[in-house]
A tleap script that builds the chain and sets N, CA, C and O, in Angstrom:
source leaprc.protein.ff14SB
mol = sequence {
  NMET ARG THR THR LEU ASP LEU ASP GLN ASP
  VAL LEU LEU ALA ALA LYS GLU ILE ALA ALA
  ARG SER LYS ARG THR ALA GLY LYS VAL ILE
  SER GLU VAL PHE ARG ARG GLY LEU HIE ALA
  SER GLU ALA PRO ALA SER THR ALA ARG ARG
  THR ARG ALA ASN VAL ALA ALA GLY PHE GLU
  VAL MET ALA ALA GLY LYS ARG VAL VAL THR
  ALA GLN LEU VAL SER LYS LEU ARG ASP GLU
  THR GLU THR CARG
}
set mol.1.N position { 79.348 122.560 -89.703 }
set mol.1.CA position { 79.731 122.593 -88.312 }
set mol.1.C position { 78.603 123.261 -87.535 }
set mol.1.O position { 78.096 124.304 -87.948 }
set mol.2.N position { 78.220 122.682 -86.442 }
set mol.2.CA position { 77.159 123.253 -85.610 }
set mol.2.C position { 77.767 124.150 -84.555 }
set mol.2.O position { 78.782 123.823 -83.939 }
set mol.3.N position { 77.128 125.284 -84.360 }
set mol.3.CA position { 77.549 126.212 -83.316 }
set mol.3.C position { 76.350 127.067 -82.942 }
set mol.3.O position { 75.346 127.078 -83.655 }
set mol.4.N position { 76.445 127.770 -81.852 }
set mol.4.CA position { 75.368 128.653 -81.415 }
set mol.4.C position { 75.823 130.093 -81.565 }
set mol.4.O position { 76.887 130.477 -81.080 }
set mol.5.N position { 75.001 130.886 -82.245 }
set mol.5.CA position { 75.287 132.305 -82.432 }
set mol.5.C position { 74.106 133.118 -81.925 }
set mol.5.O position { 72.960 132.672 -81.994 }
set mol.6.N position { 74.385 134.295 -81.422 }
set mol.6.CA position { 73.338 135.220 -80.997 }
set mol.6.C position { 73.204 136.278 -82.089 }
set mol.6.O position { 73.981 137.232 -82.138 }
set mol.7.N position { 72.204 136.103 -82.973 }
set mol.7.CA position { 71.997 137.022 -84.089 }
set mol.7.C position { 70.855 137.973 -83.775 }
set mol.7.O position { 69.923 137.625 -83.049 }
set mol.8.N position { 70.936 139.170 -84.325 }
set mol.8.CA position { 69.809 140.089 -84.221 }
set mol.8.C position { 68.639 139.494 -84.992 }
set mol.8.O position { 68.826 138.786 -85.982 }
set mol.9.N position { 67.434 139.791 -84.527 }
set mol.9.CA position { 66.241 139.191 -85.114 }
set mol.9.C position { 66.095 139.532 -86.598 }
set mol.9.O position { 65.739 138.666 -87.397 }
set mol.10.N position { 66.365 140.782 -86.972 }
set mol.10.CA position { 66.214 141.173 -88.378 }
set mol.10.C position { 67.202 140.434 -89.279 }
set mol.10.O position { 66.878 140.114 -90.423 }
set mol.11.N position { 68.395 140.163 -88.772 }
set mol.11.CA position { 69.402 139.440 -89.554 }
set mol.11.C position { 68.953 137.998 -89.771 }
set mol.11.O position { 69.049 137.474 -90.881 }
set mol.12.N position { 68.469 137.369 -88.725 }
set mol.12.CA position { 68.006 135.988 -88.839 }
set mol.12.C position { 66.813 135.884 -89.786 }
set mol.12.O position { 66.750 134.972 -90.611 }
set mol.13.N position { 65.865 136.816 -89.667 }
set mol.13.CA position { 64.699 136.793 -90.557 }
set mol.13.C position { 65.113 136.977 -92.017 }
set mol.13.O position { 64.602 136.291 -92.902 }
set mol.14.N position { 66.033 137.898 -92.264 }
set mol.14.CA position { 66.511 138.114 -93.634 }
set mol.14.C position { 67.201 136.862 -94.164 }
set mol.14.O position { 66.984 136.473 -95.312 }
set mol.15.N position { 68.021 136.235 -93.343 }
set mol.15.CA position { 68.717 135.013 -93.763 }
set mol.15.C position { 67.719 133.905 -94.079 }
set mol.15.O position { 67.887 133.178 -95.058 }
set mol.16.N position { 66.688 133.775 -93.261 }
set mol.16.CA position { 65.670 132.747 -93.503 }
set mol.16.C position { 64.883 133.025 -94.778 }
set mol.16.O position { 64.551 132.095 -95.514 }
set mol.17.N position { 64.581 134.294 -95.046 }
set mol.17.CA position { 63.858 134.645 -96.275 }
set mol.17.C position { 64.699 134.329 -97.509 }
set mol.17.O position { 64.200 133.757 -98.479 }
set mol.18.N position { 65.963 134.701 -97.467 }
set mol.18.CA position { 66.861 134.412 -98.593 }
set mol.18.C position { 67.007 132.906 -98.763 }
set mol.18.O position { 67.010 132.399 -99.885 }
set mol.19.N position { 67.127 132.199 -97.654 }
set mol.19.CA position { 67.278 130.742 -97.699 }
set mol.19.C position { 66.057 130.089 -98.340 }
set mol.19.O position { 66.191 129.182 -99.162 }
set mol.20.N position { 64.878 130.547 -97.965 }
set mol.20.CA position { 63.655 129.970 -98.525 }
set mol.20.C position { 63.566 130.228 -100.029 }
set mol.20.O position { 63.203 129.335 -100.794 }
set mol.21.N position { 63.898 131.453 -100.450 }
set mol.21.CA position { 63.837 131.791 -101.880 }
set mol.21.C position { 64.858 131.011 -102.698 }
set mol.21.O position { 64.590 130.634 -103.839 }
set mol.22.N position { 66.020 130.771 -102.117 }
set mol.22.CA position { 67.099 130.108 -102.862 }
set mol.22.C position { 67.217 128.617 -102.559 }
set mol.22.O position { 68.131 127.943 -103.034 }
set mol.23.N position { 66.271 128.115 -101.758 }
set mol.23.CA position { 66.245 126.685 -101.401 }
set mol.23.C position { 67.557 126.219 -100.779 }
set mol.23.O position { 68.092 125.166 -101.125 }
set mol.24.N position { 68.062 127.039 -99.845 }
set mol.24.CA position { 69.262 126.696 -99.082 }
set mol.24.C position { 68.939 126.848 -97.605 }
set mol.24.O position { 67.864 127.327 -97.243 }
set mol.25.N position { 69.859 126.443 -96.765 }
set mol.25.CA position { 69.659 126.624 -95.331 }
set mol.25.C position { 70.084 128.029 -94.925 }
set mol.25.O position { 70.882 128.673 -95.605 }
set mol.26.N position { 69.537 128.490 -93.808 }
set mol.26.CA position { 69.924 129.805 -93.287 }
set mol.26.C position { 71.417 129.816 -92.962 }
set mol.26.O position { 72.086 130.830 -93.160 }
set mol.27.N position { 71.934 128.711 -92.473 }
set mol.27.CA position { 73.362 128.623 -92.162 }
set mol.27.C position { 74.234 128.829 -93.389 }
set mol.27.O position { 75.250 129.521 -93.327 }
set mol.28.N position { 73.831 128.219 -94.521 }
set mol.28.CA position { 74.589 128.390 -95.771 }
set mol.28.C position { 74.536 129.845 -96.232 }
set mol.28.O position { 75.540 130.389 -96.692 }
set mol.29.N position { 73.364 130.475 -96.109 }
set mol.29.CA position { 73.215 131.873 -96.521 }
set mol.29.C position { 74.092 132.771 -95.663 }
set mol.29.O position { 74.807 133.627 -96.185 }
set mol.30.N position { 74.041 132.580 -94.349 }
set mol.30.CA position { 74.844 133.405 -93.436 }
set mol.30.C position { 76.331 133.205 -93.710 }
set mol.30.O position { 77.095 134.170 -93.702 }
set mol.31.N position { 76.751 131.964 -93.952 }
set mol.31.CA position { 78.163 131.701 -94.262 }
set mol.31.C position { 78.587 132.428 -95.529 }
set mol.31.O position { 79.665 133.021 -95.576 }
set mol.32.N position { 77.740 132.386 -96.563 }
set mol.32.CA position { 78.079 133.041 -97.831 }
set mol.32.C position { 78.182 134.557 -97.665 }
set mol.32.O position { 79.120 135.176 -98.167 }
set mol.33.N position { 77.225 135.148 -96.967 }
set mol.33.CA position { 77.236 136.601 -96.767 }
set mol.33.C position { 78.453 137.014 -95.940 }
set mol.33.O position { 79.104 138.013 -96.246 }
set mol.34.N position { 78.753 136.262 -94.912 }
set mol.34.CA position { 79.904 136.575 -94.068 }
set mol.34.C position { 81.201 136.446 -94.867 }
set mol.34.O position { 82.102 137.276 -94.746 }
set mol.35.N position { 81.283 135.405 -95.677 }
set mol.35.CA position { 82.478 135.190 -96.503 }
set mol.35.C position { 82.666 136.353 -97.486 }
set mol.35.O position { 83.789 136.814 -97.689 }
set mol.36.N position { 81.573 136.828 -98.097 }
set mol.36.CA position { 81.663 137.983 -99.000 }
set mol.36.C position { 82.171 139.204 -98.252 }
set mol.36.O position { 82.992 139.962 -98.771 }
set mol.37.N position { 81.684 139.394 -97.037 }
set mol.37.CA position { 82.140 140.522 -96.228 }
set mol.37.C position { 83.620 140.437 -95.921 }
set mol.37.O position { 84.318 141.451 -95.930 }
set mol.38.N position { 84.103 139.240 -95.650 }
set mol.38.CA position { 85.528 139.061 -95.382 }
set mol.38.C position { 86.360 139.415 -96.605 }
set mol.38.O position { 87.383 140.090 -96.492 }
set mol.39.N position { 85.922 138.959 -97.773 }
set mol.39.CA position { 86.672 139.246 -99.002 }
set mol.39.C position { 86.598 140.723 -99.359 }
set mol.39.O position { 87.570 141.281 -99.869 }
set mol.40.N position { 85.474 141.359 -99.103 }
set mol.40.CA position { 85.329 142.786 -99.412 }
set mol.40.C position { 86.264 143.621 -98.551 }
set mol.40.O position { 86.792 144.636 -99.006 }
set mol.41.N position { 86.469 143.198 -97.316 }
set mol.41.CA position { 87.343 143.969 -96.432 }
set mol.41.C position { 88.812 143.825 -96.816 }
set mol.41.O position { 89.653 144.591 -96.342 }
set mol.42.N position { 89.130 142.850 -97.670 }
set mol.42.CA position { 90.506 142.664 -98.127 }
set mol.42.C position { 90.845 143.575 -99.306 }
set mol.42.O position { 92.013 143.686 -99.678 }
set mol.43.N position { 89.836 144.234 -99.904 }
set mol.43.CA position { 90.079 145.127 -101.046 }
set mol.43.C position { 90.890 146.323 -100.588 }
set mol.43.O position { 90.727 146.786 -99.459 }
set mol.44.N position { 91.763 146.831 -101.450 }
set mol.44.CA position { 92.547 148.014 -101.084 }
set mol.44.C position { 91.632 149.175 -100.713 }
set mol.44.O position { 90.598 149.386 -101.346 }
set mol.45.N position { 92.010 149.915 -99.699 }
set mol.45.CA position { 91.184 151.020 -99.210 }
set mol.45.C position { 90.960 152.068 -100.286 }
set mol.45.O position { 89.865 152.621 -100.387 }
set mol.46.N position { 91.977 152.351 -101.093 }
set mol.46.CA position { 91.821 153.380 -102.123 }
set mol.46.C position { 90.770 152.972 -103.145 }
set mol.46.O position { 90.006 153.817 -103.612 }
set mol.47.N position { 90.717 151.685 -103.502 }
set mol.47.CA position { 89.715 151.209 -104.451 }
set mol.47.C position { 88.332 151.309 -103.848 }
set mol.47.O position { 87.396 151.767 -104.503 }
set mol.48.N position { 88.196 150.884 -102.603 }
set mol.48.CA position { 86.895 150.953 -101.938 }
set mol.48.C position { 86.434 152.394 -101.817 }
set mol.48.O position { 85.262 152.690 -102.052 }
set mol.49.N position { 87.337 153.294 -101.455 }
set mol.49.CA position { 86.998 154.706 -101.315 }
set mol.49.C position { 86.567 155.282 -102.658 }
set mol.49.O position { 85.584 156.018 -102.738 }
set mol.50.N position { 87.308 154.945 -103.714 }
set mol.50.CA position { 87.003 155.466 -105.042 }
set mol.50.C position { 85.634 154.967 -105.499 }
set mol.50.O position { 84.862 155.734 -106.074 }
set mol.51.N position { 85.328 153.705 -105.254 }
set mol.51.CA position { 84.051 153.142 -105.661 }
set mol.51.C position { 82.904 153.825 -104.942 }
set mol.51.O position { 81.907 154.180 -105.571 }
set mol.52.N position { 83.027 154.015 -103.632 }
set mol.52.CA position { 81.968 154.691 -102.875 }
set mol.52.C position { 81.758 156.103 -103.385 }
set mol.52.O position { 80.617 156.543 -103.523 }
set mol.53.N position { 82.825 156.815 -103.665 }
set mol.53.CA position { 82.704 158.199 -104.133 }
set mol.53.C position { 82.015 158.236 -105.485 }
set mol.53.O position { 81.176 159.105 -105.723 }
set mol.54.N position { 82.352 157.311 -106.374 }
set mol.54.CA position { 81.741 157.294 -107.701 }
set mol.54.C position { 80.247 157.021 -107.619 }
set mol.54.O position { 79.460 157.628 -108.345 }
set mol.55.N position { 79.865 156.129 -106.756 }
set mol.55.CA position { 78.468 155.737 -106.656 }
set mol.55.C position { 77.653 156.765 -105.882 }
set mol.55.O position { 76.484 156.987 -106.197 }
set mol.56.N position { 78.237 157.380 -104.898 }
set mol.56.CA position { 77.490 158.273 -104.016 }
set mol.56.C position { 76.839 159.423 -104.764 }
set mol.56.O position { 75.664 159.709 -104.536 }
set mol.57.N position { 77.555 160.080 -105.635 }
set mol.57.CA position { 77.027 161.256 -106.322 }
set mol.57.C position { 76.485 160.924 -107.706 }
set mol.57.O position { 75.797 161.746 -108.312 }
set mol.58.N position { 76.779 159.754 -108.203 }
set mol.58.CA position { 76.344 159.393 -109.532 }
set mol.58.C position { 77.253 159.916 -110.637 }
set mol.58.O position { 76.964 159.728 -111.819 }
set mol.59.N position { 78.335 160.565 -110.265 }
set mol.59.CA position { 79.292 161.101 -111.219 }
set mol.59.C position { 80.670 160.557 -110.889 }
set mol.59.O position { 80.958 160.208 -109.745 }
set mol.60.N position { 81.514 160.491 -111.904 }
set mol.60.CA position { 82.885 160.060 -111.659 }
set mol.60.C position { 83.625 161.158 -110.904 }
set mol.60.O position { 83.652 162.313 -111.329 }
set mol.61.N position { 84.214 160.784 -109.798 }
set mol.61.CA position { 84.951 161.741 -108.982 }
set mol.61.C position { 86.400 161.724 -109.427 }
set mol.61.O position { 87.013 160.662 -109.542 }
set mol.62.N position { 86.939 162.891 -109.675 }
set mol.62.CA position { 88.318 163.002 -110.146 }
set mol.62.C position { 89.217 163.433 -108.997 }
set mol.62.O position { 88.777 164.104 -108.063 }
set mol.63.N position { 90.466 163.043 -109.079 }
set mol.63.CA position { 91.430 163.432 -108.052 }
set mol.63.C position { 91.620 164.944 -108.075 }
set mol.63.O position { 91.531 165.583 -109.124 }
set mol.64.N position { 91.880 165.490 -106.917 }
set mol.64.CA position { 92.090 166.937 -106.820 }
set mol.64.C position { 93.332 167.332 -107.598 }
set mol.64.O position { 94.352 166.645 -107.547 }
set mol.65.N position { 93.243 168.428 -108.308 }
set mol.65.CA position { 94.373 168.930 -109.081 }
set mol.65.C position { 94.970 170.154 -108.419 }
set mol.65.O position { 94.620 170.503 -107.292 }
set mol.66.N position { 95.867 170.794 -109.128 }
set mol.66.CA position { 96.532 171.980 -108.584 }
set mol.66.C position { 95.663 173.219 -108.737 }
set mol.66.O position { 95.861 174.208 -108.031 }
set mol.67.N position { 94.717 173.174 -109.643 }
set mol.67.CA position { 93.922 174.337 -109.977 }
set mol.67.C position { 92.558 174.267 -109.302 }
set mol.67.O position { 91.892 173.233 -109.360 }
set mol.68.N position { 92.142 175.340 -108.672 }
set mol.68.CA position { 90.824 175.402 -108.049 }
set mol.68.C position { 89.822 175.830 -109.107 }
set mol.68.O position { 90.042 176.807 -109.824 }
set mol.69.N position { 88.721 175.096 -109.203 }
set mol.69.CA position { 87.695 175.430 -110.184 }
set mol.69.C position { 86.685 176.356 -109.523 }
set mol.69.O position { 86.011 175.982 -108.564 }
set mol.70.N position { 86.595 177.548 -110.046 }
set mol.70.CA position { 85.666 178.551 -109.517 }
set mol.70.C position { 84.585 178.821 -110.554 }
set mol.70.O position { 84.694 178.396 -111.704 }
set mol.71.N position { 83.551 179.524 -110.142 }
set mol.71.CA position { 82.493 179.908 -111.077 }
set mol.71.C position { 83.060 180.783 -112.189 }
set mol.71.O position { 82.641 180.679 -113.342 }
set mol.72.N position { 84.013 181.644 -111.841 }
set mol.72.CA position { 84.627 182.513 -112.843 }
set mol.72.C position { 85.389 181.693 -113.887 }
set mol.72.O position { 85.324 181.987 -115.080 }
set mol.73.N position { 86.105 180.674 -113.436 }
set mol.73.CA position { 86.849 179.827 -114.365 }
set mol.73.C position { 85.895 179.088 -115.294 }
set mol.73.O position { 86.146 178.984 -116.495 }
set mol.74.N position { 84.811 178.580 -114.745 }
set mol.74.CA position { 83.824 177.874 -115.564 }
set mol.74.C position { 83.255 178.821 -116.620 }
set mol.74.O position { 83.129 178.446 -117.785 }
set mol.75.N position { 82.913 180.042 -116.219 }
set mol.75.CA position { 82.383 181.031 -117.171 }
set mol.75.C position { 83.396 181.336 -118.266 }
set mol.75.O position { 83.043 181.411 -119.442 }
set mol.76.N position { 84.645 181.511 -117.880 }
set mol.76.CA position { 85.704 181.810 -118.848 }
set mol.76.C position { 85.859 180.671 -119.851 }
set mol.76.O position { 85.945 180.910 -121.056 }
set mol.77.N position { 85.893 179.432 -119.357 }
set mol.77.CA position { 86.042 178.277 -120.243 }
set mol.77.C position { 84.827 178.124 -121.150 }
set mol.77.O position { 84.964 177.768 -122.321 }
set mol.78.N position { 83.640 178.390 -120.614 }
set mol.78.CA position { 82.426 178.309 -121.421 }
set mol.78.C position { 82.471 179.353 -122.540 }
set mol.78.O position { 82.142 179.059 -123.690 }
set mol.79.N position { 82.881 180.573 -122.189 }
set mol.79.CA position { 82.987 181.643 -123.190 }
set mol.79.C position { 83.997 181.279 -124.274 }
set mol.79.O position { 83.745 181.502 -125.458 }
set mol.80.N position { 85.137 180.720 -123.876 }
set mol.80.CA position { 86.159 180.321 -124.847 }
set mol.80.C position { 85.638 179.232 -125.772 }
set mol.80.O position { 85.934 179.231 -126.967 }
set mol.81.N position { 84.870 178.314 -125.224 }
set mol.81.CA position { 84.330 177.213 -126.017 }
set mol.81.C position { 83.287 177.726 -127.002 }
set mol.81.O position { 83.230 177.269 -128.144 }
set mol.82.N position { 82.468 178.672 -126.565 }
set mol.82.CA position { 81.408 179.208 -127.428 }
set mol.82.C position { 81.966 180.039 -128.576 }
set mol.82.O position { 81.344 180.118 -129.636 }
set mol.83.N position { 83.119 180.653 -128.388 }
set mol.83.CA position { 83.698 181.494 -129.442 }
set mol.83.C position { 84.428 180.683 -130.501 }
set mol.83.O position { 84.816 181.236 -131.530 }
set mol.84.N position { 84.619 179.429 -130.284 }
set mol.84.CA position { 85.334 178.580 -131.260 }
set mol.84.C position { 84.457 178.190 -132.400 }
set mol.84.O position { 84.898 177.482 -133.305 }
savepdb mol mol.pdb
quit
């Protein structure tokens, strides 16, 4: 379907570069990227939030528990582990 869109220059250039590398049209590339964005926004918010948190720090983020982890608690647990 033909239509006219006002795209930012960097977006159009990126679409054209991807199109050239993949031997597709810029329109097909833009449609595919937009479609992926639509499907990504349908993901449950909790899953998306959990994924971002895991990737951001490079460590698995755990849900908050009832117990606050302090430096003293870490030292105590380390001491208990070393004495075993």
